N, C-alpha and C positions, 0 to 999 in steps of 0.2 A: 799770625796768617794761614791758615792750611794751607800743608803741603801737596794735597790733593792737586792732582795738573784735570784743570777743568778742557771738555771738551766739546767740540761747536756740535748743536743738533744738527745745523746746514749740512756736514761733511756726511754723516749717519743717512740721514735723509738720500743726502748725490748716490748713496750708494743703494736704499729703498728704492729710489723711483729707478738705478741703473736696470735692479731686478723686476721692476715693472715694466719698463720696455722692449726687455727680453721675452717675458710673456706677451703683450703686444703687439712682437711680433711674430710671436709664435698664433698668437692668435689672429692674428692676419693670415697665415700660413691657411691657418683651417678656415676662414672664409676661402679664400681663394678655391681651397679643397672643393668646398662647399658648393662654391658657380663651376665651377668644373661638371661639377655633377648635375646641378642644373641644365646645363647644356646638355650631358647625356639625357637628360630626361627630355628636353626637347628636342632634340634628336627622335629619340623613340616617340613622341607625344606626334613629331612631322609624317613619322613611318606609316604608322598606325591614320594618320592624316589621309597619306596617299595612296594607303591601302583603299579604304572608302571612297576614296576620289579614282581609280581603279574599277571598281566592285560597278559604281553606279554608272560608269563609260562603259563598263561592258553592259549591263542593264538599258542603257540608251542605244547604242549602236543595234544592241539585237531588237529591240520594240521598233526602231526606224528600220529597222530589213523587215522585218514585220510589216511592219506600216506601208513600207514601198513593194512589198510583195501584193498586198490586197488592191492597194492601188492597182498594182499590173492589171491585178487578174479580172479588177471591173473593167477592162478594156479588150475583153475576149468577145469576138462577133458572138461567138455560141450562147453570151450574156446578154451582151447588147440588144442581139436580134435573133432570141432564141428561139428555134423552131419545132424541134421535139427536146421536150422538158426529160427526155428520158438520155438524150445527148449530151444537158447539163447534167443528172445525173451522174452519168461517167464520167464524166467532166471534173467534178468534184472529187469522185474519191480518185480519181490520177493525182487530183493539186493535195491530196493530204496524203497521199503513199510519198507524192514529192518533198512535200514541205509536212516533215513527221512531226513539228511542233504544234500543226491544230490538229488537238482532238474532234474539233466537229466544223463542216465547214456549210452552210446552208444558202437558198437562193429564196428570197421571196418575191411576192407581188407587189404591187403599189399599196394594197392594202394592209399589208404586212403579214400575207397566211403562207407558211410555209410550200414551196413548190419543190422542192428537188435538195435534196441533202445526202452527204456521205453517209452509206449505209440504212439511208434510210428512214435515218432515225429524225422526230418530229415533222414529219413529211403531214402536212394536212393541217399542222396545228396553228393555231394563230398566236404571234406574237408580237401582238401593234400594241403593243400596251409594256412591254420590255424596254427598256433604253436601247439595247442592241438594234431595234429599228429605228427608234422613235428617235434619238440623237442622230440617226444616220441619214436621212432625211434630206440634208441639204449640203453637209459633210461628213466626209472619214469620221467616223467616233470611235476611242479607244478607253474604255472605261479598267476601274481598277479592279482589284483582287474582286472577286468573288466566290459564294458557294452556289452553285449551280445543282441545285436538288435534284430537278426532272432529268439533265441530263448524265446526272452522278449514279442515276440511276437505270436509265441505259445505257448506258457506255463501258468499258471492260474494266473490270478495277483489279487486276491478278496481287496489291500489296494491301490492298482494303484500308488504304490509309481514306482519310478524308480530300475530296478531289475539289479541288479551287480553278480556276480559269478566269481569266485577262480576251476581255471582248475587243474585235477588232470589228467596225463594218462601216462600209463605205455606199454610198446611194449609186445605183446603176439607171443611165439616160440611154435610152435607144441615139439612133440617129442623125434623129429627130430634136438632139436634147429634153426630150417629153422623159418625165421620173418612171418610172415601169418597176420600182423597187430597190431590195436592198440585196447585197452582198454580206453576210453577214459569217463570224468566225470566234468560234472559243478557243485561246492557247490556253493548253494544257501549263498548267504550275509545274508541270518537272521539270520544264527549260532553266527555272532561276535556280533548281534545288544543284542543275549541273552548273550552271553556271560560279556558286558558290562553293562548290566543290572544286571549279577548278581553279576560284581563287584561294583556300582553303590549302587546297595543295601547293600553291606556290608560297604561301605564308606558312608552310609549316614547321619551319625553323625559328620560328616566335611561339612558346609553348602556350595554351589556355587563351588562344586569341578565336574569339567570337564575334560571324559576322551576322547585323539585323540588318532588317527591310522593314521599313515603316510605314505605313501609310497616312497620307498627307489631309484624308477628310478627319478621320478620327484617333491619329496619331497613337493607333492600336498596330502590335507587331506582326507584319505576315509573313516573315520570314524569319527566321532564327530557333534557339533551340525548341523543340517542340513543347514541352512544360510549358511553352512562355507562347505559343501561337495564340493570335486575340487577345493579347493582354494590353490593355493601357499605359502607356509611356508618359510621363511626365517630367525631362531633365532639362537641363540646360543645354544641353547638346544641340535639342533637338530647335529652341529659341534662337539660340547663336546661328544654327544651320539658314535659318529665314533672315539673320542680316547676314554674314559673310560667308554661307554658303558651303564653303569647307575650313576646316581647322579641326583643334585636338584641345581637351583640358582634362581635368582629373574632376569628378566627381562621385558619389555616392549612389548606387541605383538603387531600386526597390528592396532587393535582397540585401541590404544592406552595405557591404560592400563596398570598398573603394577601387573605383579602374581608372584608368588610364583610357580616354574615350577617341575615339575619332570618329570625323562626322563630315559627309557633304549630302546635299541639296541638288537631283537630280533635277535638272532645266531643260535634257530632250538635248536633239541630235537635229542640226541643218531644219528642215520643215516639219520633223516629230514635235511636238512641242510639250512633250514630257508631261506623267504623271504627277510629278512632283513627291515623289519618295524618298525620304531621307536615309541614305548609308549610315547606318553606326558601326563601326569596326571597337569592337572594348577586347581590355586586359586588364589582366587585373594589378596591383601599384605594387604588391607584394613580390610577381612575378620579373613583373617590366622592368622592377630598379634592383630585383636580386644580385644584376652584378655590380651594383652601384653599393649594397651593402658593407660589401666586402672593403671598398675604397672606405666607407663611412665608417668600418673598424677598426681600421687602422689608421685612421686620422684618431677615432679617439682613443683606442688605446695607448698610439701615442701623446697624443695630449695628457691623458690619466699621467700616465710617466712624467711627464715634462714638468705637468701643476705639484707634485708630488714632489719632484727634487727642488722646485723653487720653495713650495710651502718650509721645505724645512731648511730651506736657506731663511727664506723669510721669518719663520719661527724664532731663528738664530738674532739676525738682526733685530726683529722686534722685543724680541727680551732684555736686548740691552736698553735700550729704549723706552721700554715700557716698566720695566722693575721698578724703577724710583717714581713712574706715576701707578702705579698696582698699589704701592705702598702707600699713597698721597689720598688715591680712590676707598680703599680699605679704610683710613680715617674716617673720610668724608662718610660717607655708609653707615659709621657708626653715630657718627654726628647723626645723622637722619634717626637715628633709632635709637635716640636722647641722649648719649653717653655726653659726657661731660670735657673732648678733649678738642684737641688744636692739633691744624695742618702742620705735621714735621715739617723743620727744615730741613735740605739737601744740597749736596755738596757735590761736583763731580761733574754735570751738562750745565752750562752759563745758562741756558736756556730754562732747565725745568726749575735753576735755582729761583729765577723769576717768578715761573710759575708758582711755588709753592710760596714764597711771600706775597702774591696776589693773591693767592688762594685764600690763604691764612685772614686774609685784611678782610677779603671777601667776604667770607665765610661771619665772621664778625661785624660784620653789618649788615647780613640777610639776615641772621637771628634777631639783631634791633629790630628791623622791620618788620619779620614777619610777625612777632609779639606785638606791636603796634597791628599791624594789621589785624591778626584774630581779633583781638581785642575791639577792634571797630568794625568787624564783619557779625561779632555778637552784637554788638549796639545796632546795627544797621539790619536785623536779623529779627530781635527779640524784643519782645514790650516789656519794658521795665519795672510794671506791674506788678504782673501775673507769672513771667519769667517763662513767657511761652512763645513762639514764635508769632511776629506779628505778620505785617500784609507783604511788607520785603520778604519773609519768611513764608511766607505762606506757596509765591509766587514763583520762587525759585524750589519746593516740594515738587508744584503741579508741576513743572517744567520738567524737573526726574520721572516725577511717577506717569505722565503720559505716555514715555519713550519705554517704560518697564512694565506697564500693566495694560490690558486690554479692557477694562472694567475701573470705571471708581465711582465713589457713593459720596455726591456734595451732602451733609449737611449746615443750615445757616440756621444758629440759634441767635436768639432774640430771649433776654431774660425780661418777664412780667414783674412790674411795680419795683424795678429796683429806682426808678427816680424817686415819691417817695420816700422809700429807705433814705436815701441819697440826702433830702431835702429835709427829711424827720433828723437822722442822726448825726450828718454830719459829713465830708468827703473823707474824711479818715474811716469810719463805718465803713462807709458805698467800696472804699479801696482796696479794704481787708475782704469785704465778702467777695468782692471779683476774682481775688487774689483764690478764695476759698472756692470758688464757684468753678475753675478754672480748674482745680484740684480732682472736682469728685467727675468733672469733663475728662479727665485725662484717663479716672479711673475704669473708666467703660470700653477704651479701646487700647488696640494693639501696639506695643514697643513701634511700630515700623509704620504706625499711622499715625497723623499730623491732627494735632488739636491747637489753634490759632485763633488771637484776639485782634480782632479787624478794629476797633475800637468802642469807644465806649462801653456800652455793656451788651456787643453785639461778638459772637464767635463763632466759627466757621472749624466742621471738622470732617477731616479726608477720611473714607473707609477704602480699603485696597482689595478686599476681599469680595471673588468675582461667581460662588456660587449664591443663585437667588438673591441679585441685589436687593430690590425690591422689599422682601421678606424681612432682607437682613434691616434696610433701612427702617424698617418700623422698628422693628426687635430692641437697635443699639436708640435710638431716639427716643424710645418711650422708657428706656433704662436710664437715660440722662434725664429723662422729664421727672422720673421716680425719685433719682439720687438728688437732685435741683431742690426740691421741692417740702424733702428734709430741713427742719428746722434749721439753723447757723446759730451760733452763742457768739457773739463779739462783745468784749466788754463789759460779759456778766447781761449781755440783752440777747434775745434769741429774735432773729428776723426770720422771715418767712418769704422769697418770694418766685414767680414759677418761669414756664421757661416754653415758646413756641418753638416750632420748627420744622421747617421746611426744608425740603431736600429733591433731588436730580440724579440721575445715572447717567454718566458718562461711559460712551462705548466707540470704541474707536472707529469699529466697522461704519459707525454713522460717519465718522467724516463730524462732526459738530466741535468748533474749539470747548478746550476746557470753560475757558473765560465765560463762553454763551450758555455754558451749564452753570456757572456760579450763578449768574444771572438769575437763570430760570430755578433756580433754587430759593433767592434771593424774593423771588417774584411768589414763589408757593408761601414762603414765610409768613407774608403780609397776605394773605389771603387768607391762611388759617388765623390771621391775629384780629381778623375782620369780624370772621364769624362766631370762631371761640377757640379764647387761650388756653393755652396750657395743653396744646396738641400738637400731635404730629401729621404734615401732612405731607407725603413723597408723591410727587410728579411720576405717573407713567406712561411714557410717551413710546412704547415699542412697539 
């Protein structure tokens, strides 16, 4: 007996699993760290969502105030029972001076003509077709942000920027509750910029933070960076705001960058129904998560160092276990390459001793079985008479070829006059003739193409060249016919046969099955045999 003491593989595996457990503990620590990072991300996202809510709340409160102011103004006696339009004009100028956010205030008659206005702008102008009049005949109207080209030309504009306004108008009734006109006002868009500036100042500790206001009607930016004003947006945040009104997510914006985006949809305040604006507050994820990157880097560096450490430990342990197994596998690889070797015996580890003996017996059995299977497969896929692939071999080749090629040419061949030779000279001559015909057909195709005998005097040729397949099919078919037409000497007897060929082209892009193409080639063969034998007929179905 050998003096070498066997060591239990279980003991070695126990050490290995202990190492794996340590690594799993470290991995779990990393996962917990990642969860902490997610919580930080959630905190930042919630902060942006709250910022969007505050912005929306400020906008709604401002618009509610202006909404209320217009309502109060509409109840003034000078407007409900005007005796002198000049007094009304003086009143409107005083109102504009008091409420600086109003860019223009006008008083119309019941037909929509401006009778008095601040600074006399648009007096005498018919605005009956404008929403500021039409929508305010029954109730207070607030319109979305828009450009007022006529007013923009008449109002002072020291900055030269494009002027935008929000309409607020309300019907005016006399003391008999009769409709006598509309009090119309345009809010300057500068107040919105002031609200945004206030928000930006409040959030100045957050880098690269941007605030957007999105119109409900066409989903365009009505407030944001100057180069994006008027641009449409199609973001998940806008859809999410319709469902849950407020929140945050991470998404790709049209500039291709990823942003953490807080969102809220304004819904008015008290009796002010709101304009349905969506407020978005965005921050690049690279900036938002800059503080967490340091934590991730720490985890990664620590993890890499620990992985290296345990990899060295595992390498040492695995070397002890794998050394004999490696010698066995090296021999197995050489056996696969055809060398006549045996799996070596091994002493030292009980389980590897058993493995060595089992593999040695298994290899012997598999070698015998593989030899038998190869012989059976050859028989199953080969025509015993011509040594060409048979129908099974053809199907196997087509299955692989349709995966590797986009175009295949199927030629279906049938010998003309074979039956007479077979009847005249006997089956022995007929069999030899088929064998010689197979050789001639194969001489006309490439090594990666196929010639198969599928029964009787029928053959199938599969060509894989895709350049001008119809012309190629005709040329190869003509060469095969010319070759077969040459006399063949068998037992000192010269015999001659003809050959009819039908063909079809398979293209992967057309979606036809290869079986259907073989059937069409067969149909083409019988067409040519009925019309004129010893010819080629290729179906053209492009």
